[in-house]
N, C-alpha and C positions, 0 to 999 in steps of 0.2 A: 594777641590769641595767637592770630596766624603765624606772625614772628616766631614765637616760643616753639610751635610745634615744629616748624620748619627747621628751628634752632635743634631740637631734639632728635629730630630725624637725621639731621647730620651728624650730631655725635654718637647715634647709635650705627650708623653704616659705617662712620671712621674708628668706632670700636670694632666690629665685626670684619673690618677690612684684613686685619691682622688674625683674626680668630681661625683656629685650625680644627677640623674635623677630626675626630680621634680616630685612629686606625680600626681600633676595633667596631666601631660604627661604619666605618668605609667598607669595612669586610664584609660585615653582616649585610650591608645596603646590596653590595656586589652578587653577595651569594644569594640573596633572597631574588634578586634579579635574573640570576641565573636559574634557579630552580622553579621560579615562574614561567620562563621562557621554554624552559625543558618539558613541564607541564602543558604549556599551551601546543606545543609541538606533536606532543602525543594525542591530545585530544583531537588536535586539527586531523592527524593520522587516522585515529578509529573514524572521527566523523564523514571523513571521504571516503575511508572502505564502506563505512555503515550507508552511505547514500548511493554507493555502485550496489551494494547487496538489495538494498530497498527498492531499487531501479528493476532488479530482478524479480523481486517480489511483485511490482506490479506489473512487472511484463507476464508474470504466471498469474495473476490475476485476470489481465487484460486476456489472455488466451483463454481462460477458464469462460470467463463471459462470452467470448465471441463465439466457443464451441456450444454453449448453451442456447444462443441466440441463433446460431446455423441449425441447431437441434429443433429448436421451435418452428424455424422456417420450414425446414425440410417435411415436419409433421403438420403444418398448415397446409404446405401445399397437397400434401400426401392427402389431407382430410377434404379439402376442397376438390382435388380431381375425383375422389371417390364420390362426392357428393352429385357432382356434375355428371359423372357415369351412372349414377343409381338415377338420377332425374332422367335422364336419357334413356336408360332401360325403361323405367316406369311410363315415359310418355310412347314407349312403344307397345306397349302393352295392348294385348287385343280384348282383354275380359278387366273385370273390377278384381276378380279374385286373385288373377295372375299380377296387377299392380299391387294390390295390398301385398302379396307374398313377396314381390322385389322390395316393396317398402319395408316391410319385417326383416328382412334379409340385410340391407342394408342398416338397419339400427342397429341388428345384432354384431355386425362387422363392426359398426364404429363403436357400440360399446367394449368390445374385445380391443379394437386399435387404441380408444383412448387409456384402456388397462395398461395396454402395454407401453404406450409413449408415457403415461404418467409415472411408470417404473423406470425406463429409460432416463428421463428427465430426473428423477429421484437419484439414480444412481451415478449420473453424471454431477450433479450438483453435488453430491457425498464428495465425489473426488476430486470436484474443482475446488471445493471448501478444505479437504483435507492437504491438497498440494499448496494451497495458499497458507494455509496455517502452518505447516511443516516447513514452509520458505521462511515465515516472519519468527516462527521458532529459532530455526537457524539463526537467523540475523540477530534475535535477541542473546543468544548462548555466543554467538561470537562477538559481538559487541562486550557483552559481561567478562567473557572471559580476557578479552583485549585489555580493558579497563583493570581487571584483576589483575592482571599482569604488566600492567605498565605499557602497553601499546605494543 
């Protein structure tokens, strides 16, 4: 059985040794490889460009997150300082009504500050989100145009 397989394999290789690939098949294969390589190069170029642009999007988002973080820290610091100042003023009060008035004033000031800080954070968050989405939209549009136009 093994000898028969070996003999058949040798006969097949012997017959194939003189066989020629038709020119049209060879031309088709070469053209397919060239087209595939061209498509790969275009996709590769678009991908490299997209990576650079995505880095810009990430930097925009990072800068926005940093700005929000800094704003929260600034607000926290201001609120804490105001609380210490109020506590110190209340501690120095000479009468109970004066202490109550100082505490009421502090609460009123903190409510106004909280309202203003919330508005500022909302506006900043909206701005950051808009900038980030605009960057992402630019990336998507640019990539789509490059793919549509063949790189």
